[in-house]
C-alpha positions as CSV (number, residue, x, y, z in Angstrom):
1,X,-1.5,21.5,9.8
2,X,0.5,18.1,8.0
3,X,-2.0,14.9,8.1
4,X,-0.3,11.8,8.6
5,X,-2.0,8.0,8.4
6,X,-0.9,4.7,10.1
7,X,-1.7,1.5,9.0
8,X,-0.3,-1.2,11.8
9,X,-1.6,-4.4,12.6
10,X,0.9,-4.7,15.4
11,X,0.1,-3.2,18.8
12,X,3.7,-3.2,20.1
13,X,4.9,-1.4,17.0
14,X,1.6,0.9,16.3
15,X,2.3,3.4,19.9
16,X,6.0,4.0,19.1
17,X,5.1,4.8,15.7
18,X,2.4,7.4,16.7
19,X,4.7,8.6,19.0
20,X,7.3,9.1,16.5
21,X,5.4,10.1,13.6
22,X,3.4,12.8,16.0
23,X,6.9,14.6,16.4
24,X,7.2,15.4,13.4
25,X,6.6,19.2,12.3
26,X,3.6,18.6,15.1
27,X,1.6,16.2,12.6
28,X,-1.7,15.4,13.3
29,X,-2.2,11.8,13.2
30,X,-5.8,11.8,11.6
31,X,-6.1,8.3,10.5
32,X,-5.0,4.9,13.2
33,X,-5.9,1.0,11.3
34,X,-5.2,-2.0,12.3
35,X,-6.2,-3.2,9.1
36,X,-6.4,-2.5,5.2
37,X,-9.9,-2.9,5.2
38,X,-10.2,-0.1,8.3
39,X,-8.1,2.3,6.3
40,X,-9.9,1.9,3.3
41,X,-13.5,2.6,5.1
42,X,-11.3,5.7,7.3
43,X,-10.4,6.8,4.0
44,X,-13.8,7.6,2.7
45,X,-14.6,9.0,5.3
46,X,-12.2,11.4,7.1
47,X,-13.0,15.0,6.5
48,X,-9.2,15.7,4.8
49,X,-7.2,13.0,3.2
50,X,-4.1,12.3,4.6
51,X,-1.1,14.2,3.3
52,X,1.2,10.6,4.5
53,X,0.5,7.4,4.9
54,X,3.2,5.1,6.9
55,X,1.9,1.8,5.8
56,X,2.6,-1.8,7.1
57,X,3.3,-3.9,4.4
58,X,2.1,-7.5,6.1
59,X,-1.1,-6.4,6.9
60,X,-4.3,-8.2,7.5
61,X,-7.6,-7.8,5.5
62,X,-5.7,-6.3,2.7
63,X,-2.0,-6.4,2.7
64,X,0.4,-3.3,1.6
65,X,1.2,-4.3,-2.0
66,X,-2.5,-4.2,-3.2
67,X,-3.6,-1.5,-0.6
68,X,-0.7,0.5,-2.6
69,X,-2.1,-0.3,-5.7
70,X,-5.5,0.7,-4.5
71,X,-4.7,4.1,-3.0
72,X,-2.2,5.6,-5.7
73,X,-5.3,4.7,-8.1
74,X,-8.2,6.3,-5.7
75,X,-6.3,8.4,-3.5
76,X,-2.8,10.0,-5.9
77,X,-2.5,13.1,-3.5
78,X,-1.4,10.6,-0.7
79,X,2.5,10.2,-0.1
80,X,3.0,6.3,1.1
81,X,5.9,5.3,2.9
82,X,6.0,1.7,3.4
83,X,7.3,0.4,6.3
84,X,8.1,-3.3,7.6
85,X,10.0,-5.7,9.6
86,X,10.8,-7.5,7.0
87,X,13.5,-7.0,3.9
88,X,12.0,-8.8,1.3
89,X,13.5,-6.9,-1.7
90,X,11.6,-8.1,-4.3
91,X,8.3,-7.3,-2.5
92,X,9.8,-4.1,-1.3
93,X,10.3,-3.6,-5.1
94,X,7.0,-4.2,-6.3
95,X,5.7,-1.5,-3.3
96,X,7.9,0.8,-4.8
97,X,6.9,0.4,-8.1
98,X,3.1,0.5,-7.8
99,X,3.9,4.3,-6.3
100,X,4.9,4.4,-2.7
101,X,7.5,6.9,-2.4
102,X,9.6,5.8,0.6
103,X,10.1,2.5,2.1
104,X,12.0,2.2,5.8
105,X,12.5,-0.5,7.9
106,X,11.1,-0.3,11.7
107,X,14.7,-0.1,13.2
108,X,13.5,3.6,12.9
109,X,11.7,2.4,16.4
110,X,15.0,0.9,17.8
111,X,17.7,3.6,17.4
112,X,19.9,2.9,20.1
113,X,20.1,-0.7,18.4
114,X,23.4,-1.2,17.1
115,X,22.4,-2.1,13.5
116,X,20.6,1.4,13.7
117,X,24.0,3.6,14.8
118,X,25.9,1.5,12.8
119,X,24.3,2.5,9.8
120,X,22.8,6.1,10.4
121,X,24.3,7.2,13.6
122,X,21.9,9.8,15.2
123,X,19.7,10.6,12.0
124,X,15.9,10.3,11.9
125,X,15.2,8.1,9.0
126,X,11.7,8.2,9.8
127,X,11.7,12.3,9.5
128,X,14.3,12.1,6.7
129,X,12.0,9.7,4.8
130,X,8.8,12.2,5.4
131,X,10.3,15.1,4.4
132,X,12.0,13.5,1.0
133,X,8.3,12.4,0.0
134,X,6.5,15.7,0.5
135,X,9.4,16.9,-1.8
136,X,8.1,14.2,-3.9
137,X,11.6,12.6,-3.8
138,X,12.0,8.7,-3.2
139,X,13.5,7.8,-0.4
140,X,15.0,4.3,0.8
141,X,16.2,2.7,3.8
142,X,19.9,2.0,2.8
143,X,19.2,-1.1,5.3
144,X,16.6,-2.7,2.2
145,X,18.9,-1.4,-0.3
146,X,23.1,-1.4,0.0
147,X,23.0,0.6,-3.7
148,X,19.6,2.2,-5.0
149,X,20.4,1.5,-8.6
150,X,20.4,-2.1,-7.5
151,X,16.3,-1.6,-7.4
152,X,14.7,-2.9,-10.9
153,X,11.2,-1.7,-11.0
154,X,8.9,-3.2,-12.5
155,X,5.9,-1.8,-15.1
156,X,3.6,-0.2,-12.9
157,X,-0.2,-2.0,-13.1
158,X,-1.2,1.4,-13.7
159,X,1.4,1.9,-16.5
160,X,-0.3,-1.6,-18.0
161,X,-3.8,-0.8,-17.6
162,X,-3.2,2.2,-19.9
163,X,-1.6,0.3,-22.6
164,X,-3.6,-2.7,-22.9
165,X,-6.8,-1.8,-20.7
166,X,-7.9,1.8,-21.2
167,X,-11.4,0.5,-22.2
168,X,-12.6,-1.0,-19.0
169,X,-14.1,1.5,-16.5
170,X,-12.2,3.0,-13.4
171,X,-15.1,1.5,-11.1
172,X,-14.3,-2.1,-12.6
173,X,-10.4,-1.8,-12.2
174,X,-11.2,-0.8,-8.8
175,X,-13.3,-4.1,-8.1
176,X,-10.7,-5.8,-9.8
177,X,-7.9,-4.7,-6.8
178,X,-10.0,-5.3,-4.1
179,X,-11.2,-8.7,-5.5
180,X,-7.7,-9.8,-5.6
181,X,-7.5,-8.8,-1.7
182,X,-10.1,-11.6,-1.0
183,X,-12.9,-9.4,0.6
184,X,-16.6,-10.7,0.2
185,X,-18.4,-8.8,-2.2
186,X,-20.2,-7.1,0.9
187,X,-16.7,-5.9,1.8
188,X,-16.0,-4.4,-1.5
189,X,-19.5,-3.0,-2.0
190,X,-19.0,-0.7,1.7
191,X,-15.4,0.5,0.2
192,X,-16.7,1.4,-3.1
193,X,-20.0,3.0,-2.2
194,X,-22.0,0.7,-4.3
195,X,-25.1,-1.6,-4.0
196,X,-24.5,-5.3,-3.2
197,X,-26.4,-5.7,-6.5
198,X,-23.9,-3.5,-8.3
199,X,-20.7,-5.3,-7.2
200,X,-21.9,-8.5,-8.5
201,X,-22.8,-7.3,-11.7
202,X,-19.2,-6.0,-12.0
203,X,-18.1,-9.9,-11.4
204,X,-20.7,-11.0,-13.9
205,X,-19.7,-8.4,-16.5
206,X,-16.1,-8.7,-16.0
207,X,-16.2,-12.8,-15.6
208,X,-17.9,-12.9,-19.1
209,X,-14.8,-10.0,-20.4
210,X,-12.4,-12.2,-19.4
211,X,-13.9,-15.7,-19.9
212,X,-13.7,-16.7,-16.4
213,X,-16.2,-18.7,-13.7
214,X,-15.4,-17.4,-10.7
215,X,-13.6,-15.0,-8.2
216,X,-10.3,-17.0,-7.8
217,X,-10.1,-17.2,-11.7
218,X,-10.3,-13.6,-12.0
219,X,-8.0,-13.0,-9.9
220,X,-5.7,-15.3,-11.4
221,X,-6.4,-13.7,-14.5
222,X,-5.7,-10.1,-13.4
223,X,-2.6,-11.6,-11.8
224,X,-1.2,-12.9,-15.2
225,X,-2.5,-10.2,-17.3
226,X,-0.4,-7.5,-15.0
227,X,-3.8,-5.6,-13.8
228,X,-3.0,-6.4,-10.4
229,X,0.2,-7.4,-8.2
230,X,-0.5,-10.5,-5.8
231,X,1.8,-10.4,-2.9
232,X,2.0,-14.5,-2.9
233,X,3.8,-14.0,-6.1
234,X,7.0,-11.9,-4.4
235,X,6.6,-12.6,-0.3
236,X,6.8,-16.3,0.4
237,X,5.5,-15.8,3.4
238,X,2.3,-13.7,2.3
239,X,-1.0,-15.3,3.2
């Protein structure tokens, strides 16, 4: 059975997304999360990873861009479809650059609206997006980009890491992504399934290597060197 995870913090959207997604090939919804931290914890404990993740991009406790970086790094088998009420092209482009295969607006929840009908008629873009990503094909909502050729993807953090930071262990890279999400060290330890002492040691080793003195400086160093992409550089409304 197809397994789908849903990460959505707004209750008014969560219930209809669950209803819509459940109707796709009688899919099983095996993870429902209302923030990014809970999503990552659920991915650690679920018996089988989801095949598809419907990921809200505006998420508390780790936003969608950093979640995309993390999940494609740690759980590359999961097909990510970004879902948003917003149409910030820069942010959408970076989510796609980081490995999401699809991106759709929440207009699929309002299929009777004039905007949806005028663009898609009776088509179901949620189902179309899920069919596409399962076939490893990209699917972009035309309400986000009228011309797919206008999408100018940037180099992914994974490519930059391979080219410039291949000597840094994967556990340290995992820490750097979670550190950029502004989680506490205790929360990072839970996600990484490491002791608090180990996580603090990651910081000490990395701060010495990058010559920084605190976690904020470490985030800035990683962002300016392409190790992580922080949403505030692409979305003025991001926290």
